[in-house]
N, C-alpha and C positions, 0 to 999 in steps of 0.2 A: 845970724840967727842960726840956731841949731834945729836939726829935724828930729822929731819924735822917734823915726824908725833909724835914726843914725846909730848903728851899734859899733861898739868899740872893738878892738881887735881881741879882746879876752871873750867877749860874748860871742864874736864871729867863730873863735876856735872852740868854744864850747858848744856852739850848735853844729859844728863838722864832726866832732868827737861822737855828740849824740848820734848824729846821723849815720856814722861807722858803726856805732853799737847796734843801731836798730837793723843795719844790714846784716852784721853778724848773727843777730840773734834770727834774722829772717833765714839766713842760710842754715843756721843750726837746728833750725825746727823743719828744715826742710826735709821730705822722705829721703831715706837712703836708698841706694841701689838695690839693697838686700830685703828691703820691706817686702811685704807679701802683696801690698796692693800695687807696688811698681813691678813687682815680678808679674803680676796677673795682667797688668796692663801691658807689659812688654809683649808677654805670651799672646794677648789678644792681637796686638799690632802684628806679631808674626804670623798668626793665623790668617788675619786678614790680607796681609801680603801673598801668603802661600794660595789663598783663594783667588786673588786678583791675577796671580800669575797663572793659575790652572784657568781662569776664565780666558786670558789673552791666549795661551797656547790652543784652547779650544776654538776660538775665534780664527787664530792662523791655521789651524786644522781644516777649519770649515772653508776658509778663503781658499786653500790650496785644493780641496776637493772640487769647489765650484770651478776654479780654473781648470782643473783637469777635465771637468765634465764640459766646459765651454769649447776646450781644444778638441774633444771627441767629437762634440756636435759639428764644430766647424770642419774637421775632418770628413765627418759624414756627408755634410752638405757639399763639400769640394768634391768628393767622391761622385756624389749624385749628380751634380752638375756637370763634371767630366763625363760621366757616363751618359747623361742627357745630351750633352753637346756632340760626342761621339755617335750616338744613335741618331742625331739630327743630320750629322754630317754623313753618314752612311745612308739615311734616307734620300738626302739631297744628290748624293753620287748615284744612288739608284735610279732616282728620277731623271738625272741627266742621262744616264745609260739608256733608260727606256726610251728618251726623247730622240736620242740619237738614233736608236734601233728602229724607231718609228719613222723618223725622217728617211733613214735607208730603205726601208719598206715602201714608203711612199714614193722614193725615187725610182726604187726597181719597178713598181707598178707601172709609174709613168713611162720609164723607158720600154716595159713591154707592150704598154699601149700603142706608144709611138712607134716600135718595131712591127706591132700588128697592122697599124695603118699604113706603114711603108711597105710592108710585103703584101697588102691587100692593094695598094695602089700599082705595085709592079705586076701584080697578078692580072689586074686589068688591062695593063697596058699589052699584055703578051697576047 
């Protein structure tokens, strides 16, 4: 039994040649690189690429500026924290010195009172 769509060799070859001719006519009618439309599109793409590159460089510059600002803020915070810690340490040291001086003064007052009582007791005994 024969198929209706069973093409012979000559018919297949003719169809292949026809397809090649259609491809050739398609490429022949395609716009050339020197056509004004193609040149305009190429220029438009180049302008878009330049604009994209400019935006990218602006973003990178903004990122660098933000990073520098953050570094400056961090340095300022570190300096402030260091100054605060130094002030706090000095205050604690001053308080410790004051406490030691107060204890020494109290001890001297107790010794003076003890010596006064001792002298009074010796004076009564004589």
